[in-house]
C-alpha positions as a Markdown table, in Angstrom:
| # | Residue | x | y | z |
|---|---|---|---|---|
| 1 | Met | 20.5 | 169.2 | 145.4 |
| 2 | Asn | 23.2 | 166.7 | 144.6 |
| 3 | Ala | 22.3 | 167.0 | 140.9 |
| 4 | Leu | 22.7 | 170.8 | 141.1 |
| 5 | Arg | 26.1 | 170.4 | 142.9 |
| 6 | Lys | 27.3 | 168.1 | 140.1 |
| 7 | Gln | 26.2 | 170.5 | 137.4 |
| 8 | Ile | 28.0 | 173.4 | 139.2 |
| 9 | Asp | 31.2 | 171.4 | 139.5 |
| 10 | Lys | 30.9 | 170.4 | 135.8 |
| 11 | Ile | 30.8 | 174.0 | 134.5 |
| 12 | Lys | 33.2 | 175.4 | 137.1 |
| 13 | Pro | 36.4 | 174.9 | 135.2 |
| 14 | Ala | 35.1 | 177.2 | 132.4 |
| 15 | Phe | 35.0 | 180.1 | 134.9 |
| 16 | Thr | 38.3 | 179.5 | 136.6 |
| 17 | Lys | 41.7 | 180.9 | 135.5 |
| 18 | Gly | 42.4 | 179.8 | 132.0 |
| 19 | Gly | 38.8 | 178.9 | 131.3 |
| 20 | Arg | 36.6 | 180.3 | 128.5 |
| 21 | Phe | 34.7 | 182.5 | 130.9 |
| 22 | Ser | 37.4 | 183.3 | 133.4 |
| 23 | Ala | 36.6 | 187.0 | 133.2 |
| 24 | Leu | 33.3 | 186.1 | 135.0 |
| 25 | Glu | 35.1 | 184.1 | 137.8 |
| 26 | Ser | 33.9 | 186.5 | 140.6 |
| 27 | Val | 30.3 | 186.3 | 139.3 |
| 28 | Phe | 30.4 | 182.5 | 139.2 |
| 29 | Asp | 31.9 | 182.4 | 142.7 |
| 30 | Gly | 29.2 | 184.6 | 144.1 |
| 31 | Phe | 26.5 | 182.5 | 142.6 |
| 32 | Glu | 28.1 | 179.2 | 143.8 |
| 33 | Thr | 28.6 | 180.4 | 147.4 |
| 34 | Phe | 25.1 | 181.7 | 147.5 |
| 35 | Leu | 23.8 | 178.2 | 146.7 |
| 36 | Phe | 26.3 | 176.2 | 148.8 |
| 37 | Val | 28.3 | 176.8 | 151.9 |
| 38 | Pro | 32.0 | 177.0 | 150.9 |
| 39 | Asn | 33.9 | 173.8 | 151.7 |
| 40 | Thr | 37.2 | 175.6 | 152.3 |
| 41 | Thr | 37.9 | 176.0 | 156.1 |
| 42 | Ala | 40.8 | 176.3 | 158.4 |
| 43 | Lys | 42.4 | 172.9 | 159.1 |
| 44 | Arg | 44.3 | 173.6 | 162.3 |
| 45 | Arg | 42.4 | 172.4 | 165.3 |
| 46 | Gly | 41.5 | 174.8 | 168.0 |
| 47 | Ala | 42.5 | 177.8 | 166.0 |
| 48 | His | 39.1 | 178.7 | 164.5 |
| 49 | Val | 35.4 | 178.3 | 165.1 |
| 50 | His | 34.0 | 176.1 | 162.3 |
| 51 | Asp | 30.4 | 177.0 | 161.5 |
| 52 | Ala | 28.1 | 176.7 | 158.5 |
| 53 | Ile | 26.8 | 180.2 | 159.0 |
| 54 | Asp | 28.7 | 182.6 | 156.7 |
| 55 | Ser | 27.8 | 186.1 | 155.7 |
| 56 | Lys | 25.5 | 185.0 | 152.9 |
| 57 | Arg | 23.5 | 182.9 | 155.4 |
| 58 | Thr | 23.4 | 185.8 | 157.8 |
| 59 | Met | 22.1 | 188.1 | 155.1 |
| 60 | Ser | 19.4 | 185.5 | 154.2 |
| 61 | Val | 18.1 | 185.5 | 157.8 |
| 62 | Val | 17.9 | 189.4 | 157.7 |
| 63 | Ile | 16.0 | 189.2 | 154.4 |
| 64 | Phe | 13.6 | 186.7 | 156.0 |
| 65 | Ala | 13.1 | 189.0 | 158.9 |
| 66 | Leu | 12.3 | 191.8 | 156.5 |
| 67 | Leu | 9.6 | 189.9 | 154.7 |
| 68 | Pro | 6.7 | 190.6 | 157.1 |
| 69 | Ala | 7.3 | 194.4 | 156.9 |
| 70 | Leu | 7.8 | 194.2 | 153.1 |
| 71 | Leu | 4.7 | 192.1 | 152.4 |
| 72 | Phe | 2.4 | 194.2 | 154.6 |
| 73 | Gly | 3.9 | 197.4 | 153.1 |
| 74 | Met | 3.0 | 196.1 | 149.7 |
| 75 | Tyr | -0.6 | 195.5 | 150.8 |
| 76 | Asn | -0.7 | 199.0 | 152.4 |
| 77 | Val | 0.4 | 200.6 | 149.1 |
| 78 | Gly | -2.7 | 199.0 | 147.5 |
| 79 | Leu | -4.9 | 199.9 | 150.4 |
| 80 | Gln | -3.9 | 203.5 | 150.5 |
| 81 | His | -4.4 | 203.7 | 146.7 |
| 82 | Asn | -7.9 | 202.2 | 147.0 |
| 83 | Thr | -8.8 | 204.4 | 149.8 |
| 84 | Ala | -7.7 | 207.6 | 148.0 |
| 85 | Leu | -9.6 | 206.7 | 144.9 |
| 86 | Gly | -12.7 | 205.2 | 146.6 |
| 87 | Ile | -12.1 | 201.8 | 145.1 |
| 88 | Glu | -13.5 | 198.6 | 146.8 |
| 89 | Gly | -10.8 | 196.0 | 146.1 |
| 90 | Ser | -10.4 | 192.4 | 147.3 |
| 91 | Phe | -7.4 | 191.5 | 149.4 |
| 92 | Trp | -5.5 | 189.9 | 146.5 |
| 93 | Ser | -6.2 | 192.7 | 144.1 |
| 94 | Thr | -5.1 | 195.2 | 146.7 |
| 95 | Phe | -1.9 | 193.2 | 147.5 |
| 96 | Phe | -1.0 | 192.7 | 143.9 |
| 97 | Tyr | -1.4 | 196.4 | 143.1 |
| 98 | Gly | 1.1 | 197.1 | 145.8 |
| 99 | Phe | 3.4 | 194.2 | 144.8 |
| 100 | Leu | 3.6 | 195.4 | 141.2 |
| 101 | Ser | 4.2 | 199.0 | 142.4 |
| 102 | Val | 7.2 | 198.1 | 144.6 |
| 103 | Leu | 8.6 | 195.3 | 142.4 |
| 104 | Pro | 10.2 | 197.7 | 139.8 |
| 105 | Gln | 12.0 | 199.5 | 142.7 |
| 106 | Ile | 13.4 | 196.2 | 144.0 |
| 107 | Val | 14.6 | 195.2 | 140.5 |
| 108 | Val | 16.3 | 198.6 | 139.9 |
| 109 | Ser | 17.9 | 198.6 | 143.4 |
| 110 | Tyr | 19.4 | 195.1 | 142.9 |
| 111 | Ala | 20.3 | 195.7 | 139.2 |
| 112 | Val | 22.2 | 198.9 | 139.9 |
| 113 | Gly | 23.8 | 197.9 | 143.2 |
| 114 | Leu | 24.8 | 194.3 | 142.3 |
| 115 | Gly | 25.8 | 195.4 | 138.9 |
| 116 | Ile | 28.3 | 197.9 | 140.3 |
| 117 | Glu | 29.6 | 195.3 | 142.8 |
| 118 | Phe | 30.0 | 192.7 | 140.1 |
| 119 | Ile | 32.0 | 195.1 | 137.9 |
| 120 | Ile | 34.2 | 196.2 | 140.8 |
| 121 | Ala | 34.8 | 192.6 | 142.0 |
| 122 | Gln | 35.9 | 191.6 | 138.4 |
| 123 | Ile | 38.2 | 194.6 | 138.1 |
| 124 | Lys | 39.8 | 193.8 | 141.5 |
| 125 | His | 39.7 | 190.0 | 140.9 |
| 126 | Glu | 38.0 | 189.5 | 144.3 |
| 127 | Glu | 35.0 | 187.6 | 145.6 |
| 128 | Ile | 31.7 | 189.4 | 145.2 |
| 129 | Gln | 30.7 | 190.8 | 148.6 |
| 130 | Glu | 27.3 | 189.9 | 149.9 |
| 131 | Gly | 26.4 | 193.0 | 151.8 |
| 132 | Phe | 24.1 | 194.3 | 149.1 |
| 133 | Leu | 21.8 | 191.3 | 149.4 |
| 134 | Val | 20.2 | 193.2 | 152.4 |
| 135 | Thr | 20.9 | 196.7 | 151.2 |
| 136 | Gly | 19.1 | 196.0 | 147.9 |
| 137 | Ile | 15.8 | 195.2 | 149.7 |
| 138 | Leu | 16.2 | 197.9 | 152.3 |
| 139 | Ile | 16.4 | 200.8 | 149.8 |
| 140 | Pro | 12.9 | 200.3 | 148.3 |
| 141 | Met | 11.5 | 199.8 | 151.8 |
| 142 | Ile | 12.6 | 203.2 | 153.1 |
| 143 | Ile | 11.7 | 205.5 | 150.2 |
| 144 | Pro | 8.3 | 206.8 | 149.0 |
| 145 | Val | 6.5 | 204.5 | 146.6 |
| 146 | Glu | 6.3 | 207.3 | 144.0 |
| 147 | Thr | 10.0 | 207.8 | 143.8 |
| 148 | Pro | 11.0 | 207.8 | 140.1 |
| 149 | Leu | 13.1 | 204.8 | 139.1 |
| 150 | Trp | 15.9 | 206.9 | 137.5 |
| 151 | Met | 16.3 | 208.9 | 140.7 |
| 152 | Met | 16.5 | 205.7 | 142.7 |
| 153 | Ala | 19.1 | 204.3 | 140.3 |
| 154 | Ile | 21.3 | 207.4 | 140.6 |
| 155 | Ala | 21.1 | 207.4 | 144.4 |
| 156 | Thr | 21.8 | 203.7 | 144.7 |
| 157 | Ala | 24.9 | 204.0 | 142.4 |
| 158 | Phe | 26.2 | 207.0 | 144.4 |
| 159 | Ala | 25.7 | 205.2 | 147.7 |
| 160 | Val | 27.4 | 201.9 | 146.6 |
| 161 | Ile | 30.4 | 203.7 | 145.1 |
| 162 | Phe | 31.0 | 206.6 | 147.6 |
| 163 | Ala | 29.6 | 205.2 | 150.8 |
| 164 | Lys | 30.8 | 201.6 | 150.4 |
| 165 | Glu | 33.4 | 200.8 | 147.7 |
| 166 | Val | 35.7 | 203.7 | 148.3 |
| 167 | Phe | 36.0 | 202.5 | 151.9 |
| 168 | Gly | 37.0 | 199.1 | 150.8 |
| 169 | Gly | 33.6 | 197.3 | 150.4 |
| 170 | Thr | 31.4 | 195.3 | 152.7 |
| 171 | Gly | 32.6 | 195.4 | 156.3 |
| 172 | Tyr | 34.6 | 198.6 | 155.9 |
| 173 | Asn | 31.9 | 201.2 | 155.2 |
| 174 | Val | 31.4 | 203.9 | 157.9 |
| 175 | Phe | 27.8 | 204.8 | 156.9 |
| 176 | Asn | 24.7 | 202.6 | 156.3 |
| 177 | Val | 24.5 | 202.3 | 152.5 |
| 178 | Ala | 20.7 | 202.2 | 152.3 |
| 179 | Leu | 20.4 | 205.3 | 154.5 |
| 180 | Val | 23.0 | 207.1 | 152.3 |
| 181 | Thr | 20.8 | 206.3 | 149.3 |
| 182 | Arg | 17.8 | 207.9 | 151.1 |
| 183 | Ala | 19.9 | 210.9 | 152.2 |
| 184 | Phe | 21.1 | 211.5 | 148.7 |
| 185 | Leu | 17.5 | 211.4 | 147.4 |
| 186 | Phe | 16.3 | 213.7 | 150.2 |
| 187 | Phe | 18.9 | 216.4 | 149.7 |
| 188 | Ser | 19.1 | 216.1 | 145.9 |
| 189 | Tyr | 15.4 | 215.7 | 145.1 |
| 190 | Pro | 13.5 | 217.0 | 148.1 |
| 191 | Ala | 10.2 | 217.4 | 146.2 |
| 192 | Ala | 10.2 | 213.7 | 145.4 |
| 193 | Met | 10.9 | 212.7 | 149.1 |
| 194 | Ser | 8.5 | 214.9 | 151.1 |
| 195 | Gly | 5.0 | 216.5 | 151.0 |
| 196 | Asp | 1.6 | 214.7 | 150.8 |
| 197 | Lys | 1.8 | 213.5 | 147.2 |
| 198 | Val | 4.7 | 211.0 | 147.3 |
| 199 | Trp | 3.5 | 208.5 | 149.9 |
| 200 | Val | 0.3 | 207.4 | 148.1 |
| 201 | Arg | 0.3 | 206.0 | 144.6 |
| 202 | Leu | -2.7 | 207.2 | 142.6 |
| 203 | Ser | -1.7 | 206.0 | 139.1 |
| 204 | Ser | -2.3 | 202.6 | 137.5 |
| 205 | Thr | 0.3 | 199.9 | 137.8 |
| 206 | Phe | 0.6 | 197.3 | 135.0 |
| 207 | Gly | -3.1 | 197.9 | 134.2 |
| 208 | Leu | -4.3 | 197.7 | 137.8 |
| 209 | Gly | -5.9 | 200.5 | 139.7 |
| 210 | Gly | -5.8 | 204.2 | 138.8 |
| 211 | Glu | -9.5 | 204.5 | 138.0 |
| 212 | Gly | -10.7 | 208.1 | 138.4 |
| 213 | Ala | -9.6 | 211.0 | 140.5 |
| 214 | Ala | -8.9 | 211.2 | 144.2 |
| 215 | Val | -11.9 | 211.5 | 146.5 |
| 216 | Asp | -12.7 | 214.8 | 148.2 |
| 217 | Gly | -10.7 | 215.4 | 151.3 |
| 218 | Phe | -7.9 | 213.1 | 150.3 |
| 219 | Ser | -4.5 | 213.8 | 151.9 |
| 220 | Gly | -1.4 | 211.7 | 151.7 |
| 221 | Ala | 0.5 | 213.5 | 154.4 |
| 222 | Thr | 2.1 | 211.3 | 157.0 |
| 223 | Pro | 1.4 | 211.8 | 160.7 |
| 224 | Leu | 4.7 | 213.4 | 161.4 |
| 225 | Gly | 4.2 | 215.7 | 158.3 |
| 226 | Gln | 0.8 | 216.7 | 159.7 |
| 227 | Ile | 2.3 | 217.6 | 163.1 |
| 228 | Ala | 5.2 | 219.5 | 161.5 |
| 229 | Ala | 2.7 | 221.7 | 159.6 |
| 230 | Ala | 0.6 | 222.4 | 162.7 |
| 231 | Lys | 0.8 | 225.6 | 164.8 |
| 232 | Gly | 0.5 | 225.6 | 168.5 |
| 233 | Met | -1.4 | 222.6 | 169.8 |
| 234 | Leu | -0.9 | 219.0 | 168.8 |
| 235 | Pro | -3.4 | 218.3 | 166.0 |
| 236 | Asp | -5.7 | 215.3 | 165.7 |
| 237 | Val | -3.7 | 213.1 | 163.3 |
| 238 | His | -5.9 | 211.8 | 160.5 |
| 239 | Asn | -5.7 | 209.1 | 157.8 |
| 240 | Thr | -5.9 | 209.4 | 154.0 |
| 241 | Leu | -9.5 | 210.5 | 154.1 |
| 242 | Gly | -9.2 | 212.9 | 157.0 |
| 243 | Gln | -10.7 | 210.4 | 159.5 |
| 244 | Pro | -9.0 | 210.2 | 163.0 |
| 245 | Leu | -6.0 | 208.0 | 163.1 |
| 246 | Thr | -5.6 | 205.9 | 166.3 |
| 247 | Asp | -2.4 | 204.6 | 167.8 |
| 248 | Leu | -3.7 | 201.1 | 167.1 |
| 249 | Asp | -4.1 | 202.0 | 163.4 |
| 250 | Ala | -0.5 | 203.3 | 163.4 |
| 251 | Phe | 0.7 | 200.1 | 165.2 |
| 252 | Phe | -0.8 | 197.9 | 162.5 |
| 253 | Gly | 0.3 | 200.2 | 159.7 |
| 254 | Phe | -2.8 | 201.6 | 158.1 |
| 255 | Leu | -1.3 | 205.0 | 157.2 |
| 256 | Pro | 0.8 | 206.6 | 154.5 |
| 257 | Gly | 4.5 | 206.2 | 154.7 |
| 258 | Ser | 7.5 | 204.3 | 153.3 |
| 259 | Val | 6.7 | 200.7 | 152.2 |
| 260 | Gly | 8.6 | 199.0 | 155.0 |
| 261 | Glu | 8.2 | 201.5 | 157.8 |
| 262 | Val | 4.4 | 201.6 | 158.3 |
| 263 | Ser | 3.6 | 198.5 | 160.3 |
| 264 | Thr | 5.2 | 198.4 | 163.8 |
| 265 | Leu | 3.7 | 195.0 | 164.3 |
| 266 | Ala | 5.4 | 193.5 | 161.2 |
| 267 | Ile | 8.7 | 195.1 | 162.2 |
| 268 | Leu | 8.4 | 193.6 | 165.7 |
| 269 | Ile | 8.1 | 190.2 | 164.1 |
| 270 | Gly | 11.3 | 190.8 | 162.2 |
| 271 | Ala | 12.9 | 192.1 | 165.4 |
| 272 | Phe | 12.0 | 188.8 | 167.2 |
| 273 | Ile | 13.6 | 186.8 | 164.4 |
| 274 | Leu | 16.8 | 188.8 | 164.5 |
| 275 | Ile | 17.1 | 188.7 | 168.2 |
| 276 | Phe | 16.2 | 184.9 | 168.4 |
| 277 | Thr | 18.9 | 184.1 | 165.8 |
| 278 | Gly | 21.5 | 186.3 | 167.4 |
| 279 | Ile | 21.9 | 188.4 | 164.2 |
| 280 | Ala | 21.0 | 191.8 | 165.7 |
| 281 | Ser | 21.7 | 193.3 | 169.1 |
| 282 | Tyr | 18.7 | 193.7 | 171.4 |
| 283 | Lys | 20.8 | 196.2 | 173.4 |
| 284 | Ile | 20.7 | 198.7 | 170.6 |
| 285 | Met | 16.9 | 198.3 | 170.1 |
| 286 | Val | 16.0 | 198.5 | 173.8 |
| 287 | Ser | 18.3 | 201.5 | 174.5 |
| 288 | Gly | 17.0 | 203.3 | 171.4 |
| 289 | Val | 13.4 | 203.0 | 172.7 |
| 290 | Val | 14.5 | 204.2 | 176.2 |
| 291 | Gly | 16.4 | 207.2 | 174.7 |
| 292 | Thr | 13.3 | 208.1 | 172.6 |
| 293 | Ile | 11.0 | 207.9 | 175.6 |
| 294 | Val | 13.4 | 210.0 | 177.8 |
| 295 | Met | 13.8 | 212.8 | 175.2 |
| 296 | Ala | 10.1 | 212.8 | 174.3 |
| 297 | Leu | 9.1 | 213.2 | 178.0 |
| 298 | Gly | 11.6 | 216.1 | 178.3 |
| 299 | Phe | 10.0 | 217.9 | 175.4 |
| 300 | Asn | 6.5 | 217.1 | 176.7 |
| 301 | Ala | 7.3 | 218.9 | 179.9 |
| 302 | Ile | 8.1 | 222.1 | 177.8 |
| 303 | Gly | 5.2 | 221.6 | 175.3 |
| 304 | Ala | 5.7 | 225.0 | 173.5 |
| 305 | Thr | 5.0 | 223.6 | 170.0 |
| 306 | Ala | 2.9 | 220.9 | 168.5 |
| 307 | Ala | 6.0 | 218.8 | 167.9 |
| 308 | Met | 7.0 | 219.0 | 171.5 |
| 309 | Gln | 3.7 | 217.6 | 172.5 |
| 310 | Ile | 4.1 | 214.3 | 170.6 |
| 311 | Thr | 3.8 | 211.5 | 173.1 |
| 312 | Pro | 6.6 | 208.9 | 173.5 |
| 313 | Leu | 4.3 | 206.2 | 172.1 |
| 314 | Gln | 3.6 | 208.3 | 169.0 |
| 315 | His | 7.3 | 208.8 | 168.4 |
| 316 | Leu | 7.7 | 205.0 | 168.5 |
| 317 | Leu | 4.8 | 204.3 | 166.2 |
| 318 | Tyr | 5.1 | 207.2 | 163.6 |
| 319 | Gly | 7.7 | 207.5 | 160.9 |
| 320 | Gly | 10.7 | 205.2 | 160.5 |
| 321 | Phe | 11.7 | 204.8 | 164.1 |
| 322 | Ala | 10.7 | 201.2 | 164.6 |
| 323 | Phe | 12.2 | 200.1 | 161.2 |
| 324 | Gly | 15.3 | 202.1 | 161.7 |
| 325 | Ile | 16.1 | 200.9 | 165.2 |
| 326 | Val | 15.5 | 197.3 | 164.3 |
| 327 | Phe | 17.1 | 197.0 | 160.8 |
| 328 | Met | 19.3 | 200.0 | 160.3 |
| 329 | Ala | 20.8 | 200.9 | 163.7 |
| 330 | Thr | 21.7 | 197.3 | 164.4 |
| 331 | Asp | 23.9 | 197.0 | 161.2 |
| 332 | Pro | 27.0 | 195.3 | 162.6 |
| 333 | Val | 29.3 | 197.1 | 160.3 |
| 334 | Thr | 28.3 | 200.7 | 161.1 |
| 335 | Ala | 27.0 | 200.3 | 164.7 |
| 336 | Ala | 29.1 | 200.3 | 167.9 |
| 337 | Arg | 30.6 | 196.9 | 168.5 |
| 338 | Thr | 31.5 | 196.8 | 172.2 |
| 339 | Glu | 28.7 | 195.6 | 174.5 |
| 340 | Thr | 28.6 | 198.8 | 176.6 |
| 341 | Gly | 29.0 | 200.8 | 173.4 |
| 342 | Lys | 25.8 | 199.3 | 172.0 |
| 343 | Trp | 23.8 | 200.6 | 174.9 |
| 344 | Ile | 25.2 | 204.1 | 174.5 |
| 345 | Tyr | 24.9 | 204.0 | 170.7 |
| 346 | Gly | 21.2 | 203.0 | 170.7 |
| 347 | Phe | 20.3 | 205.5 | 173.5 |
| 348 | Leu | 21.9 | 208.4 | 171.6 |
| 349 | Ile | 20.0 | 207.4 | 168.5 |
| 350 | Gly | 16.8 | 207.6 | 170.5 |
| 351 | Ile | 17.7 | 211.0 | 171.9 |
| 352 | Met | 18.7 | 212.4 | 168.5 |
| 353 | Val | 15.7 | 211.2 | 166.5 |
| 354 | Val | 13.3 | 213.1 | 168.9 |
| 355 | Phe | 15.7 | 216.1 | 169.0 |
| 356 | Ile | 15.7 | 216.3 | 165.2 |
| 357 | Arg | 11.9 | 215.7 | 164.8 |
| 358 | Val | 11.0 | 218.4 | 167.3 |
| 359 | Leu | 13.5 | 221.2 | 166.5 |
| 360 | Asn | 14.0 | 220.7 | 162.7 |
| 361 | Ala | 10.8 | 221.9 | 161.1 |
| 362 | Gly | 12.2 | 221.1 | 157.6 |
| 363 | Tyr | 12.7 | 217.4 | 158.3 |
| 364 | Ala | 9.9 | 215.9 | 160.3 |
| 365 | Glu | 11.2 | 212.3 | 160.2 |
| 366 | Gly | 14.6 | 212.4 | 162.0 |
| 367 | Met | 15.5 | 208.7 | 162.1 |
| 368 | Met | 17.7 | 208.7 | 159.0 |
| 369 | Leu | 19.8 | 211.6 | 160.2 |
| 370 | Ala | 20.0 | 210.3 | 163.7 |
| 371 | Ile | 21.4 | 206.9 | 162.6 |
| 372 | Leu | 23.9 | 208.5 | 160.1 |
| 373 | Leu | 25.1 | 210.9 | 162.8 |
| 374 | Leu | 25.7 | 208.0 | 165.3 |
| 375 | Asn | 27.4 | 206.0 | 162.5 |
| 376 | Thr | 30.0 | 208.7 | 162.6 |
| 377 | Phe | 30.5 | 208.5 | 166.4 |
| 378 | Ala | 30.2 | 204.7 | 166.7 |
| 379 | Pro | 34.1 | 204.2 | 166.5 |
| 380 | Leu | 34.6 | 206.9 | 169.0 |
| 381 | Ile | 32.1 | 205.4 | 171.4 |
| 382 | Asp | 33.9 | 202.0 | 171.1 |
| 383 | Tyr | 37.3 | 203.7 | 171.6 |
| 384 | Ile | 36.1 | 205.4 | 174.8 |
| 385 | Val | 34.6 | 202.2 | 176.2 |
| 386 | Val | 37.8 | 200.2 | 175.5 |
| 387 | Glu | 40.0 | 202.9 | 176.9 |
| 388 | Arg | 37.9 | 203.1 | 180.1 |
| 389 | Asn | 38.1 | 199.4 | 180.5 |
| 390 | Thr | 41.8 | 199.4 | 180.0 |
| 391 | Gln | 42.3 | 202.2 | 182.6 |
| 392 | Lys | 40.1 | 200.3 | 185.1 |
| 393 | Arg | 42.2 | 197.2 | 184.7 |
| 394 | Leu | 45.5 | 199.0 | 184.9 |
| 395 | Ala | 44.2 | 200.7 | 188.1 |
| 396 | Arg | 43.2 | 197.4 | 189.5 |
| 397 | Leu | 46.6 | 195.9 | 188.8 |
| 398 | Ala | 48.3 | 198.9 | 190.3 |
| 399 | Ser | 46.2 | 198.6 | 193.5 |
| 400 | Lys | 47.1 | 194.9 | 193.8 |
| 401 | Ala | 50.8 | 195.7 | 193.3 |
| 402 | Lys | 50.7 | 198.1 | 196.2 |
| 403 | Asn | 49.0 | 195.6 | 198.5 |
């Protein structure tokens, strides 16, 4: 590590003002601060909290928490492929098929997003912001595995420019950038984001898989998609081959869906990491679950349609709820920031996701729109909470003055 530090220090003058590569100063700074904690801190005693954990280190913890869901999602891509084509594959061949299927999406996401941020940082002569370190891995995890790379590139560029940079960059954006990417894809290319053909990859990937046609009875529809298409009673949700899908299967993640959203178990591991390290708020997660259960029970009491009959547990296991409430709703930039506001914010997300799923037949998922909607209201929630506390304190002071 000392040798690397010396090498960085040796070439650093070439990238500073007046150096041969000074035009790439922001790129070099981003690379250096990714490898090493900056040694510039406030000198005045008592004025600041000195800590080695900066934004890059925080982002690294989030990426680490995402790995269980990402790795299982890659395996599931291969598993769904093998199941659809009737292929008997080993664990490693199944995993590598999924890995090679998702890898191009990760590369495109980072290449486009970081490329734009590098260019903007150079133009503005500012440090490269680290927010896209997490956003870049989130985007491939919340879209169908069959999403064309060119669509993903356009959506990523749109989200980075219009949902982030126009607001001032990392820390100033109102909406979650990864969700804006998904929303752009959903509304611009709906055929590539819905139906039963986008969630299961049937073609070969770098020479792996893709042998033969899909087996009889194959369906790549997600559980929520199956329920949305049902009439009357809640249908028996099935897997890729039409066999009954149990809640335990959904918990482990053996079902069609976005790469990172299928396994609730893997997502819970990530949630534990985020809560244990203090990176994410458990209040948003817990209140989101409570809001979902309350709203689901309310619709269960009515039960007029199949969607109204979805149990609270199924709402928690199906679709992107678990992933959204753990990794997207807890985004510290776009979520509520007051402690009371976090409880309200999470609860309303839980309410809205069920509301959208049940009453919007054209969009069976709901979590994306619920979070984006509450991103809009998060500042208002915080404002109301702060004003209420201010009024209570003023009333308390007035009462003491009278006495």
